[in-house]
C-alpha positions as a Markdown table, in Angstrom:
| # | Residue | x | y | z |
|---|---|---|---|---|
| 1 | Unk | 133.4 | -240.2 | 3.0 |
| 2 | Unk | 132.8 | -240.7 | -0.6 |
| 3 | Unk | 129.2 | -242.4 | -0.5 |
| 4 | Unk | 128.7 | -239.5 | 1.2 |
| 5 | Unk | 129.9 | -236.9 | -1.0 |
| 6 | Unk | 127.7 | -239.1 | -3.9 |
| 7 | Unk | 124.6 | -238.9 | -1.8 |
| 8 | Unk | 125.0 | -235.1 | -1.3 |
| 9 | Unk | 125.5 | -234.7 | -5.3 |
| 10 | Unk | 122.7 | -237.0 | -6.2 |
| 11 | Unk | 120.1 | -235.2 | -3.9 |
| 12 | Unk | 121.4 | -231.6 | -5.2 |
| 13 | Unk | 121.1 | -232.8 | -8.6 |
| 14 | Unk | 117.3 | -234.4 | -7.9 |
| 15 | Unk | 116.7 | -231.2 | -6.4 |
| 16 | Unk | 117.1 | -229.3 | -9.0 |
| 17 | Unk | 115.2 | -231.1 | -11.1 |
| 18 | Unk | 112.2 | -231.0 | -8.9 |
| 19 | Unk | 113.2 | -226.8 | -9.2 |
| 20 | Unk | 113.4 | -227.2 | -13.1 |
| 21 | Unk | 110.2 | -229.0 | -13.5 |
| 22 | Unk | 108.2 | -227.0 | -11.2 |
| 23 | Unk | 108.7 | -224.0 | -13.2 |
| 24 | Unk | 108.6 | -225.3 | -16.6 |
| 25 | Unk | 105.1 | -226.6 | -14.9 |
| 26 | Unk | 104.1 | -223.0 | -14.3 |
| 27 | Unk | 105.3 | -221.6 | -16.8 |
| 28 | Unk | 103.2 | -223.9 | -19.3 |
| 29 | Unk | 99.9 | -223.5 | -16.4 |
| 30 | Unk | 100.4 | -219.8 | -16.6 |
| 31 | Unk | 100.7 | -219.2 | -20.6 |
| 32 | Unk | 97.7 | -221.9 | -20.9 |
| 33 | Unk | 95.5 | -219.9 | -18.7 |
| 34 | Unk | 96.5 | -216.8 | -20.9 |
| 35 | Unk | 96.2 | -218.1 | -23.9 |
| 36 | Unk | 93.0 | -219.6 | -23.5 |
| 37 | Unk | 91.6 | -216.2 | -21.7 |
| 38 | Unk | 92.7 | -214.4 | -25.3 |
| 39 | Unk | 91.3 | -216.8 | -27.5 |
| 40 | Unk | 87.8 | -215.8 | -26.0 |
| 41 | Unk | 87.9 | -212.6 | -25.7 |
| 42 | Unk | 87.6 | -209.8 | -28.6 |
| 43 | Unk | 90.4 | -208.9 | -30.8 |
| 44 | Unk | 90.9 | -205.1 | -30.9 |
| 45 | Unk | 89.5 | -203.0 | -34.1 |
| 46 | Unk | 92.3 | -201.7 | -35.9 |
| 47 | Unk | 92.1 | -199.7 | -39.0 |
| 48 | Unk | 95.3 | -201.1 | -42.0 |
| 49 | Unk | 94.8 | -198.9 | -44.4 |
| 50 | Unk | 96.3 | -201.7 | -47.1 |
| 51 | Unk | 93.5 | -203.3 | -45.9 |
| 52 | Unk | 90.5 | -200.8 | -46.3 |
| 53 | Unk | 91.6 | -199.7 | -49.2 |
| 54 | Unk | 91.3 | -203.5 | -50.6 |
| 55 | Unk | 87.5 | -203.7 | -49.0 |
| 56 | Unk | 87.0 | -200.2 | -50.6 |
| 57 | Unk | 88.0 | -200.3 | -53.7 |
| 58 | Unk | 86.1 | -203.7 | -54.1 |
| 59 | Unk | 82.9 | -202.6 | -53.4 |
| 60 | Unk | 82.6 | -199.3 | -55.1 |
| 61 | Unk | 80.4 | -198.8 | -58.0 |
| 62 | Unk | 81.3 | -199.8 | -61.7 |
| 63 | Unk | 81.4 | -195.8 | -62.1 |
| 64 | Unk | 83.2 | -194.9 | -59.5 |
| 65 | Unk | 86.2 | -197.9 | -60.1 |
| 66 | Unk | 86.5 | -196.8 | -63.9 |
| 67 | Unk | 87.7 | -192.9 | -61.9 |
| 68 | Unk | 89.5 | -194.4 | -59.1 |
| 69 | Unk | 92.7 | -196.4 | -59.0 |
| 70 | Unk | 93.4 | -197.8 | -55.6 |
| 71 | Unk | 96.1 | -195.5 | -55.0 |
| 72 | Unk | 93.2 | -192.7 | -54.7 |
| 73 | Unk | 91.7 | -194.5 | -52.5 |
| 74 | Unk | 94.5 | -194.7 | -50.4 |
| 75 | Unk | 95.7 | -191.4 | -50.6 |
| 76 | Unk | 91.3 | -190.2 | -50.2 |
| 77 | Unk | 91.9 | -192.6 | -46.7 |
| 78 | Unk | 94.9 | -190.6 | -45.4 |
| 79 | Unk | 93.7 | -187.5 | -46.5 |
| 80 | Unk | 90.2 | -187.9 | -44.6 |
| 81 | Unk | 92.3 | -188.9 | -41.4 |
| 82 | Unk | 94.7 | -186.3 | -41.8 |
| 83 | Unk | 92.0 | -184.1 | -41.8 |
| 84 | Unk | 90.0 | -185.4 | -39.2 |
| 85 | Unk | 93.1 | -185.0 | -36.8 |
| 86 | Unk | 93.1 | -180.9 | -37.8 |
| 87 | Unk | 89.6 | -180.7 | -37.4 |
| 88 | Unk | 89.0 | -182.3 | -34.2 |
| 89 | Unk | 92.8 | -181.0 | -32.8 |
| 90 | Unk | 92.1 | -179.4 | -29.7 |
| 91 | Unk | 94.4 | -176.5 | -29.2 |
| 92 | Unk | 95.8 | -177.0 | -25.8 |
| 93 | Unk | 97.0 | -180.6 | -26.5 |
| 94 | Unk | 100.4 | -180.2 | -27.4 |
| 95 | Unk | 101.8 | -182.9 | -29.0 |
| 96 | Unk | 101.6 | -186.2 | -27.3 |
| 97 | Unk | 98.1 | -186.6 | -25.5 |
| 98 | Unk | 99.7 | -187.1 | -22.4 |
| 99 | Unk | 101.3 | -183.8 | -22.6 |
| 100 | Unk | 97.9 | -182.3 | -22.3 |
| 101 | Unk | 96.2 | -180.9 | -18.6 |
| 102 | Unk | 93.7 | -182.9 | -17.4 |
| 103 | Unk | 90.4 | -181.1 | -18.5 |
| 104 | Unk | 87.2 | -180.1 | -16.3 |
| 105 | Unk | 84.4 | -182.1 | -16.1 |
| 106 | Unk | 82.5 | -178.7 | -17.2 |
| 107 | Unk | 85.5 | -178.6 | -20.5 |
| 108 | Unk | 83.7 | -181.2 | -22.6 |
| 109 | Unk | 83.7 | -180.1 | -25.8 |
| 110 | Unk | 82.1 | -183.1 | -28.6 |
| 111 | Unk | 83.0 | -182.2 | -31.7 |
| 112 | Unk | 81.9 | -183.7 | -34.8 |
| 113 | Unk | 82.7 | -183.2 | -38.9 |
| 114 | Unk | 80.4 | -182.9 | -41.0 |
| 115 | Unk | 80.4 | -185.1 | -43.9 |
| 116 | Unk | 79.9 | -182.2 | -46.8 |
| 117 | Unk | 82.6 | -180.6 | -45.0 |
| 118 | Unk | 84.2 | -183.9 | -44.8 |
| 119 | Unk | 84.4 | -184.0 | -49.1 |
| 120 | Unk | 84.7 | -180.6 | -49.2 |
| 121 | Unk | 88.2 | -180.3 | -47.0 |
| 122 | Unk | 89.8 | -183.5 | -49.5 |
| 123 | Unk | 88.6 | -182.2 | -52.6 |
| 124 | Unk | 90.3 | -178.8 | -51.9 |
| 125 | Unk | 92.9 | -181.4 | -51.0 |
| 126 | Unk | 92.6 | -183.0 | -54.1 |
| 127 | Unk | 93.2 | -179.5 | -56.2 |
| 128 | Unk | 96.2 | -178.6 | -54.2 |
| 129 | Unk | 97.7 | -181.9 | -55.5 |
| 130 | Unk | 96.5 | -181.7 | -58.5 |
| 131 | Unk | 94.6 | -185.0 | -58.1 |
| 132 | Unk | 91.3 | -185.0 | -60.1 |
| 133 | Unk | 88.9 | -186.0 | -58.3 |
| 134 | Unk | 85.0 | -186.2 | -58.0 |
| 135 | Unk | 82.8 | -185.2 | -54.9 |
| 136 | Unk | 80.3 | -188.4 | -55.7 |
| 137 | Unk | 83.6 | -190.5 | -55.5 |
| 138 | Unk | 85.0 | -188.8 | -52.6 |
| 139 | Unk | 81.6 | -189.4 | -50.7 |
| 140 | Unk | 81.3 | -193.0 | -51.7 |
| 141 | Unk | 84.9 | -193.8 | -50.6 |
| 142 | Unk | 83.7 | -192.0 | -46.9 |
| 143 | Unk | 80.4 | -194.2 | -46.9 |
| 144 | Unk | 82.3 | -197.5 | -48.0 |
| 145 | Unk | 85.1 | -196.7 | -45.0 |
| 146 | Unk | 82.6 | -196.8 | -42.6 |
| 147 | Unk | 81.3 | -200.2 | -43.7 |
| 148 | Unk | 84.6 | -201.0 | -43.3 |
| 149 | Unk | 84.8 | -199.7 | -40.0 |
| 150 | Unk | 81.8 | -201.4 | -39.1 |
| 151 | Unk | 83.0 | -204.9 | -40.4 |
| 152 | Unk | 85.9 | -204.3 | -38.4 |
| 153 | Unk | 84.2 | -203.4 | -35.4 |
| 154 | Unk | 85.5 | -200.4 | -34.6 |
| 155 | Unk | 81.8 | -198.9 | -34.5 |
| 156 | Unk | 78.9 | -200.3 | -34.4 |
| 157 | Unk | 77.6 | -203.2 | -31.7 |
| 158 | Unk | 79.4 | -205.9 | -31.1 |
| 159 | Unk | 82.2 | -207.5 | -33.9 |
| 160 | Unk | 80.8 | -210.6 | -35.4 |
| 161 | Unk | 82.6 | -213.8 | -34.9 |
| 162 | Unk | 82.1 | -217.6 | -35.0 |
| 163 | Unk | 77.9 | -218.1 | -34.5 |
| 164 | Unk | 77.4 | -214.6 | -35.4 |
| 165 | Unk | 73.4 | -214.4 | -36.8 |
| 166 | Unk | 74.3 | -211.4 | -38.9 |
| 167 | Unk | 77.9 | -212.6 | -40.2 |
| 168 | Unk | 77.4 | -216.7 | -40.9 |
| 169 | Unk | 81.3 | -217.3 | -42.1 |
| 170 | Unk | 82.4 | -215.6 | -38.9 |
| 171 | Unk | 85.1 | -213.6 | -41.1 |
| 172 | Unk | 86.4 | -209.8 | -40.7 |
| 173 | Unk | 88.5 | -208.3 | -43.2 |
| 174 | Unk | 92.2 | -209.2 | -42.4 |
| 175 | Unk | 90.7 | -213.0 | -41.4 |
| 176 | Unk | 90.2 | -211.4 | -37.8 |
């Protein structure tokens, strides 16, 4: 009887070990497959305010660098985002995009923001907050912001990568 119990417990232990090994092997295969898939897919373009501030401040003209601090560049970027939100806000949209009633295909309203209007709005905000900014500096920061968006792949063609003839280093800001 003791031999039967020992044989059953050995079979149970071996069965459990086989099941555990099968689960681990399956997990490794799935994780490996997803890792390989993600390694070959494009990374999403993420606007990082700190990275954008450094990118833009490093590329400003010498005159603009003499007048603008990193804090000024950061303020312009954040104020521009707020101004864009206000200028393109849909009056029928609630606080969250999913709270908006679905629009009909005939109700498509493309909105654009003129660059001169954007500079004027930012200068008006700067005046309200006692920031001493010049229009040429704001325009230069906004132009360089477009360069940053292109560099991270948020606008323009496909983002550069290893082997890209446009970007021999294969690098994007922030090492992405």
